Each structure stands twice: as C-alpha cells, then as structure tokens.
N, C-alpha and C positions, 0 to 999 in steps of 0.2 A: 602467553598464547598469542594475543593481539598486541600491536603497538599502539599504546594509548595516545600517541601523537598523530596517528593516522586513522584510527577507528573511534567513532564517537557514538554516544548512547542517547537516543531520543525516544519519545513516546507520542503517539497521536492523540488528539483531543477527542477522538470518536468514542472513547470509553466514558467521557463526561457528557458529550452532546453529540447526537447522531445526525449527520447531514441528511440521510435518507428518511429518517423518522425524527424530526426536530422536537417532537413531544417527549422523546426520551432525553432526559437531562435538560429540559427546557428551563429549569430553575437555576442551573449552574451558570455563573457569569464568567466572562473571559478572564478577568483578573483572578478569580478563584481557581480556574482551570490551570493557568500557567503557574500560579503560585504553588499549587499542589504538585505539579510536575517537578518543579525545582525542589520542593521539600522532599519529594521521594528520591531525589538524587540524579535526575536527568538534566542534560545540558542542551537538549534540542527538542524540537517538535515539528509537526506539520500544521497545516492551517485548517481551522474548522469554521463553522457558520457563525460563531460568536466573536470571531477575531475582527479587529478594526480594519476598515477598508483603506485607511491611510497608512502607507508603509512606514512613514516617519513615526507615527503614533505607535504602531505595532513594534517597531524596532526599539523605541524608547522603553516600552513596557517590558520587553524581553531583556534588554540590557540591564534593567534594574534587578532582574532575577538571575542573571548569569546564563541566560538562555539565548538560543538562536534558531532560525528556521532551517530545517533540514531539506524540505522539499514541499511540493504541493501537488494535489490531484488536478489533472486536466482532462476533461471529457472531450475526446475528439469525435467528430462525425464525418470521417473521411469517406465512408460509403454513401452518405446521404446528403452531404452539403458540398458546395463547390470548394475545392481545395484552397482557393484564394481566401475564402471566408475563414476556413479552419486555420490557415496560417496567420491571418490577421488576429484572430482570437488568441492563438498560441503566443504570438509575439507580445500581446498585452500582458499575458501571464508572466512571460519572461521579464518584462519591464518591472512588474511588481516584485518578483523574486530577486531580481538583481538589486533592487532598492533595499531589500532586507538582508542581502549578503548570502543568498543561497546559490547553489550551483547544480542542483538536481531538479528535474520535473518529472512527475509520474503521469504517463499518458495511458488512458484506458479508452478503447474504442467503444463508444456507447450507441452507435447505430444498431437498432433492433434489440437493444439490451432489455432483458426482463428482470434485472437485479432489483429495480425499484418498484416492481409491481407486486403489491401485497398479496394478491390472490392467484398468482400464476406459479404453478409448481416449478421449482428450479431444477429438479432432476426428472427428466421426462423428454417429451418430444416438442416442447414449446419453444425451445431455444433455436435461434436462427443459425443455420449452417451455411457458410459461404461457399459460393461456386468459384470456379477458377478465375473468372473475371473479377470478382470481388476480392479475391486474395491478391491478385495483381495490383488492384487499385489500393488496397490497404497498405501493402508493403511499399509501393512507390510513394504513397503519402507519408508513411513513417520516415522513409529516407529523406524526404523533402523537409519535414519538420526537424528531423535529427540534424540536418545540415544547418538549419537556422539556429538550433540550440548550440551546436558545436562552435559556430562562428562567434557566439556570445559567451563562450566559456562554460556552457552547461552540458550535462549529459541527459539525453532523453531516455527515460527508463520506462519501458512498456510494462504495464501492470495487467497480467493475466487475471481474470476475475470470474467468479461464478455468475452465470446468467448472461455472459457476453459472448461475442463471436470468437474469442480466444480464451478458452476455459481449460482445456485438457493439455496433457503433456504433448500429444501429437500435434495439436494446434500451435502450441508454443514452439515445437520443433520447426514447423513450417514457417512460422513468422520469423524466427531467428535465421533460418536457412536462406530466406529470401530478402533479408535486409542487410545493410552494410554494418559490419561489426564495429566500425569506427564512428558510426552515427546513431545506431539504435542499440540500447542496452536493455537488460532485463531488471524490472522491479520484482525480485524473487520473493514470493509470499508463501511461507510454510503452511499457513492455514488453508489458503485457496487450493493449493495442490492436494493437500490431504482431503479436503472436502470433495474435490473432484474424483477421488478414488485413486490418486497417484501417490507414488512414494517420493516425497520431497527430496530425499537424499539422492536418489537415482537421477532426478532431474538436475540437481546441483552438480553432480559428478560430470554431467555432459556439458554444462554451461557455466561453470564457476567463473570462467574468464570473461563472460558477458554480463555478469552481475554488476549493475551500477548503483543499486539501492536495494535495501533489504527490509522486509516487513516480517517481524516475528509474531506469529499467532500460534496459539495452541488450540486443540480441538477436544471437545468432550465427546468421546466416541459413542457413549450411550445416547446422546442427543442426536448426533449425525445419523445413527442407525434408524431413527424415526422419520427422517426427512422424506425419503422416497415413499414408504408405505402410507404415510399420513398426508402426502401431497403438499407439503409445506413449500411456500415460496422462500426465496433467500431471506427476505425480511422476517418472515415468521420463524425461520431457523435461528436468526440472530436473537429475536425476542425470547426464544426458548432456551438460549444459552449455548448455541453450538460453538461459539468462539470463547476463548479465555486467554489469559496471559501465559507466557512460557513457564513451564513447570507445573501447570495445573491441569494438564490434559494428557493426550496420548502420543504427542509428537516427541520423538527422541532427538533432542537438540545437540547432544554432545558430538556425534559424528559430523553434524552440520557445522558446528563451530570449529571443529578440528580441520575440516576441509577448507573452510574459508580462511582460517589463519595460515594454513600451509600454502595456500595459493597466493598469499600476500594481499588479501582483500583490503581495500582502503575506502572508507566512507562511513555510512551510518548503519548501526544496528538499531532499528526502530520498532518498538513495541506497538502493534496496532491490533487491538483486540476489542472489537465492538461488543458491548454487552448493555443490558438495561441497568443504568446506574442506580435505579431504585432497588435492584436485586444484588448488584455487585458494586459495592462502594468503590468509586474510582481511585481514591487515594490509597485505600487498603490494597487494592489490586496492583496499583503502580508500585507500591513499596514491595509487594510480593515479587513482582517481575524484576525489580532492580536487585533484590537480594539473590534471586535465582541466577541472573546474568553475572553478578559478581562471583558467586560460588562456582560457576561453570566456565567462566572465561578469564577471571582475574581482573577484569576491568572495573 
C-alpha cells in the first residue's frame, strides 16, 4: 500500500508525558520513553518536555535506538505578537530541528487558545472566532513563516486543534484557501477533526495534496459524547480518555490509509494519542498501535 522507503512510522511522547499536564507521566524518563518507542517498533518521534535541550545529546540518544525526530510542535502567536518576534522564535525552532535532521515543523496558532485551560468548556461559545482582519493577519503570517521554512528545506505543517482559532473543517478550508500551497501544508489529525464533529475522510478527500504531516489519533465515541453536556475542557476530555491509539476507537482508518497511499503521500504516519499513562500503559498502547498499522497498511 505504502512505499516503506518514503513513508515512515513514528509516535509522539505525549502518551508517556503530557506537555499541557506534566503531572501525567511525570515519573517517566526520557530514556525510558524513547526506548519503549523503539521496542514497540517505531523509528521516529516528536519532541516532548522530557527531551534534552541539547540537539547533539538528543540525536545521540535517538541514534542508539534507531530513532529520529519527525517533527516538533511550534506555538505561533501571529495574532497577538509582532510577526518579527514570531519569526525569530520560529527560526530558533528550525535551528534545533535542523540539528537533529528533521524537515517538518507543526505550527498551531495559540493566540486566544483555550486548549490549555482546565476549566473552560471546549465545546461551546468560549472559543475565539476570528474576524476578517485577523484571518488576513494569520494567513499572511503563515505564508511568511512558510517561506522561511521552505528556504531551509522544511515544510510548515499547520495543526488544526480543538480550542484554537482553527478547529473546524470550515476554518481549515479558509486557512488553506488563503495560504500558498507551496508554503503552508496541513498537519492532518484524524482525532481533532473527529472531536470537532467533522468527518476526517471528507476533509482528507479535499486536501490530501496539502498534507505534509499526519497525526493518527482514534477517539472513544462514548467519552466524546459526554464532553458537551458535562462542560468538559479539552484537558478534562483527555484525562477522561477521549483519545486513544488507532484501532481502539471509532475512527475508520482503512479508507484514510487507502486515500493517502493512492495519492502518493510521503512523510510520517505518526501516532499521537494523549492519554493518562496511569490508566493506559504507554508501551502496551504503542505496541497495540504498531500492530494495527502493520495489519492495515503492510508497513
């Protein structure tokens, strides 16, 4: 289905240690995390809060385990900070990623984000909705950062995310329609589209050629159904088990895999399923995810 020389399998450390809630998995060490990733059969990962800040040290530890960095999250504040500051911060992240051999960076616009607020309902009217001027500023800023990334051999992959200014399919439509397809790509996340009430396959059918990076999340439908009526925040939903690994929830991945393969997708298939590691053993779930991907893609 996929060409194993062009499509690679990774997993995010967020199942072991949570960046937004560092108390989740606080006992797990960096070396344990990357060792268990490799033991489960993955060859790449993203960067978490336990990772070394020295790129040489990070690369050395990953090389020992046959692992490499796929990408990294970057919080942009295009709407609320001077673009020169955002670009300077972005360039520093590219420096780090270049030093460890990566060529993708995941950008999420965090101006006005409620994703990290423990007591703010994620489904409701608390989320900031951009006006036309803010849309223009965001898209111009993404193009500017995308040009910086491209000049350095990177793809800027925009991560739509619950609780942010780009959450829905319609907002993703507008962002992609008003950014340069040579400069701004999509970090397509099956879980966040499902959580937002969208059909992830329908979105992929429209934008498969814009996908530069891919997060594989499954969703527990019974948990997601409780989010709105119980007024849960995004973090409360995570704590209660909204997300899980592919094959353990309600997302139908087979047509997604088929479409990606047919389109000639090249890059990472990266499992990113944040759970409470005290309730969902990270190694067990990583092995489960790896088995599911092997059975459904041949990789």
